[in-house]
N, C-alpha and C positions, 0 to 999 in steps of 0.2 A: 456183155459189157458191165452190167450192174454187178454180177457175181464177181468179176475180176476186180472191179474198183473196191467192192466191200472186202474182198479177201486181202487186198493190198492195205486198206485202211486198218483192218483188225490186226494184221501181222505187225504193223508199224506203230500201233497205238500203245501208249503206256498203260492205259486202263480202258476196259470195256464195261459198259453198264447195260444190263438187260433186266427184264422184269420177272423172270421165272427161271427155275432150275431147268425146266424143259428146254427153254431157248438157249440157256448156257450149254447144255449138252449138244444142241444142234450146232452152235458156233464151233465147238470143239470137233464134232464129227465132220461137218461139211467144209469148214475153213481149214481144218487140219492144224489147229492151234495146239502147240505142245505145252505151253505154259498156261494152265487154266487158272492160276492164281491172279492173272491179269483181269479175270472176269469177275465182276461183282454183281450180285443179284440184289437190286433195290426196287421194291415195289412202289410205284408212284400212287399217290392217294387219289380218290375221286375228286372232282371239282369241289372247291370250297363251299359253293352254294348248297351242294347236296349233303356235305358232312354236317353243316350247321343250319339246315333248312327248318324254318318255322312255318308251319301251315296256317293259313287263314281259313277258318272253317267256312266263312261266307264265300270264299273263292271257289270252293269245290263245285257249287252249283253254277257259278259263272262260267267256269271252264267246261263243265258238262254241257251247258246250253250253247256255248260258243262253238263247240265241235260236234254237237248233237250226239253225244256219247250215250251208249246204252248202260243199263245197270250192271251187267256182267260182261266183262271182256278180258281177253288175253292180250298182252301188249308186246309188240316187237318193233323197236325203233332201229332202223338200219337203212342205209342207202341201198339202191337197187342194183348192186353188183351181183354177179352170178354166185360167187362164193358165199354170199349171205344166205343162200339156200331158201329163198322165198317159195320156190316151186314145191319142194318137198314139204314145207310147212303147210301150205294150203291143202295139199293132198292129205296130210295127216289130220288137219283140221276138219276135212270132210268127214273123216271117221268120227271125230269128236262130236261134230254137229248132229250126227244121227242119235247120239245118246243125250245130248244137251241142246234142246231147241231154243234156249234163252241166252246162250253164250255167243258172243261175237269175237272176231279177231280184228284188232286195230293195228294198222301198219302206219308208221311215220318214217319220214326220211326223204331227202331231196334227190332229184335226178340231176347228176352233176355233169354228165357228158353223153355223147351219142351212144356209147356202150351201155350205160345204165338206163338211158331212155328206151333202147331196144329191149332190154331185159324187162323193164317196167311194162311196155306194151305187150310183150309175150306173157307176162304174168297176168295182166288183165284178161287176156284171151283164155288162159288156163282157169282163172276164176269163173269165167262165163261157162266154160266147158263142164266145170264141176257144179254148176248151178248154185254158186255161193255169193252171187251178187248182193244179196240182202244180208249176208252174214259176215262178209269181210269188208272193212272200210279202210281205204288207203287215203290218208290225209295229207301226204306230202310233208313239207316243212311246217313245224308248229313253233310258236313262240317259245323261246328258251325258258322264260319264267313260268310257262304253263306246264313244262315237262314233268316236274315233280308230282303234279296233281294227276297226270296220266299214270305214272307208276303207282301212286297210292290208291287210285280208284280201281286199278286192274286187279284181277284175281291173282295174277303172277306175271313175271317177265318170262318170255320164252326166247331162247337164244339158239337157233338151229344152225349156226354158221358152220361152214366146212373148213375154215381156216381162221385162226386168230391167235396172236401171241398171248395177250390178255384182253379181256373185254371190259371196256369202260362202262357200258350199260349194266353189266353184272355188278360192278362196284357201286354204281349209282343206286341200283335196287337194294343192295346190302345196306348202304348208308341210310336209305329211307325205310328200312325194315319191310321190304317187299320180297316175297318168295321168288326163287329162281329155278327155272327148268332149262337145263343147258345141254348142248351136244357134248360128246366125250372126246373131242379132238384136241390134239397138241397139248397146250398148257392149261386148257379150261378145267379138267378134273383137278389139277393142282390148285387152281384159283378158287374153285367152288368148294372143294373138300366135302365135308359132310353137311354143308349149309345149303344144299339144293338137291334136286333130282337130275340125273344125267341120262342121256339116251344116245343111241347111234343115229347120227343125222342123215344117214343114207337109208334108214329103215323107218318108213312112215308108220308102221304098226307099233314099233318101239316108242317112237315119238308120241304117237297118239295115246298109247297106254299110260305113259308118264303124265301127260296133260290130264287125262281122265282121272288118274290117281289123285292129283292135286284138287281137281274140281269136286271130287267126292269126299275130300277130307279137309275141312277148314282148320282143324287142330294141327294137321301136318303142315299146312301152309304157314300157320303162325309160328310153329316151332322152327321151321327152316328159315323164316324171316328173322327170328331172334338170333339164330346161329350165324346168319349172314351178317347181321349188325355187329355181333361179337368179333367177327373177322376183321372188320374195318374200323371199329370205333377208335382204335389207337393210331389209325392212319391219319396223318395230318401234314400239312405243307411245312410246318416247322421241323418235324422229325425228318422229313425228306431232305430239307435243306441241311440239317446237321449231318446226315449220312453222306450227302454230296461233299460237304466241306471236309469231312474226315477222309474221304477218298482223295481229294485234291492235296491234302497235307501229306 
């Protein structure tokens, strides 16, 4: 039913907006749209707070104490849906933990319905099976104003998702000059470009190898963080508004 309604909407729309060339190709292929000139690729910017965020140096310690954060951690903010791929991530992190005994994995994200609650409970069981109870922290929902500090204190953002058109956390990390380690699915390689490391999200060894590569190389993390910022520094809501208005005209 959803596919039929979206097919009808896209075929009757005067214009279609999507956020990546990959999604544009999917619309053409799966909807069977003959006139691809109807489709415009307009990348939406990260939230304004991330693009212009000013860190308060005193607040780093406040946030660290508030959530009992360790000195070194990898960060993954995502709700506990199956396609967010938490299970493969913790299995890959088990490999990482054997090399780095001082690095933790921090998970944030709320449980929104019975489906995600069940995934969350299964994830806790898997963490126990892997004996990672002391290395993986799942904090649930965190205050939005604290989120930039999580990014900035992390070693890097990991994004192991199995499906995503574009990833808002990746843009948030770029805006804050934080390194990104991402899965290579759908539009994410297009989004990340050369500004991050990418891996096969179904291969825990590939995922672990890229995380280890980052942990071993501070200069690489800094360089990728710089390239990420270059990708989004000109993204802003005013430019987005102008592009939308041009489309309406």
